[in-house]
C-alpha positions in Angstrom: -4.5 56.1 -18.1 -2.0 58.7 -19.0 -2.1 60.4 -22.4 0.6 62.4 -24.1 -0.9 64.6 -26.8 1.5 67.3 -28.0 -0.3 70.7 -28.0 1.0 73.8 -29.8 -0.2 77.3 -29.0 0.2 78.8 -32.5 -1.4 76.0 -34.4 -4.8 74.5 -34.9 -7.5 75.1 -32.2 -6.7 73.1 -29.1 -9.9 70.9 -29.4 -8.8 69.9 -32.9 -5.3 69.0 -31.6 -6.8 66.8 -28.8 -9.3 65.3 -31.3 -6.4 64.5 -33.8 -4.3 63.0 -31.0 -7.1 60.7 -29.8 -8.1 59.8 -33.4 -4.5 58.9 -34.2 -4.3 56.7 -31.0 -7.5 54.9 -32.1 -6.4 54.4 -35.7 -2.9 53.2 -34.7 -4.3 50.7 -32.3 -2.9 52.3 -29.2 -6.6 52.6 -28.1 -8.5 49.5 -28.8 -12.3 48.9 -29.5 -14.1 48.8 -26.2 -11.3 50.6 -24.3 -12.4 53.4 -21.9 -11.1 56.9 -22.4 -10.2 59.1 -19.5 -13.0 61.3 -18.2 -13.0 64.8 -19.7 -12.0 66.2 -16.3 -9.0 63.8 -16.0 -7.8 64.4 -19.5 -8.1 68.1 -19.2 -6.1 68.0 -16.0 -3.4 65.8 -17.5 -3.0 68.1 -20.5 -3.4 71.3 -18.5 -6.2 72.6 -20.6 -9.9 73.5 -20.1 -12.4 70.7 -19.8 -14.5 72.4 -22.5 -11.7 71.8 -25.0 -11.7 68.1 -24.2 -15.6 67.9 -24.3 -15.5 69.4 -27.8 -12.8 66.9 -28.9 -14.9 64.0 -27.5 -18.0 65.4 -29.2 -16.3 65.3 -32.6 -15.0 61.8 -32.0 -18.6 60.7 -31.1 -20.1 62.4 -34.1 -17.7 60.5 -36.4 -18.3 57.2 -34.7 -14.8 56.7 -33.2 -16.2 56.7 -29.6 -19.4 55.9 -27.9 -20.8 57.2 -24.6 -22.2 54.8 -22.0 -24.5 56.6 -19.6 -23.0 56.6 -16.1 -19.9 54.7 -17.3 -17.8 56.9 -19.5 -16.6 57.2 -23.1 -15.3 54.2 -24.9 -13.6 53.5 -28.2 -16.5 52.4 -30.4 -17.0 48.6 -30.3 -18.0 48.8 -34.0 -14.4 49.7 -34.9 -12.4 46.7 -35.9 -9.1 46.1 -37.6 -10.6 46.2 -41.1 -12.6 49.4 -40.4 -9.5 51.1 -38.9 -7.4 50.0 -41.9 -9.9 51.7 -44.3 -9.9 54.9 -42.2 -6.1 55.2 -42.3 -6.0 55.3 -46.0 
């Protein structure tokens, strides 16, 4: 899975930009409930940034309930997110 998240040097911290890009993809329906996100290593490589930045972004998404980790399997868009939940979060 290839992600395009625009990153700007003189803006918010990189982890916030990655977080915002993924959150937007989830809320817009580009990433659906149950869909697997790329590994932190893969996404960091795709974006040309440190893996630590991606880990921080994933941690924030996890804390807010947008994603869930599955031991030994990866990180997935939370299965508890459905269209009505996403609609409320957009507002």
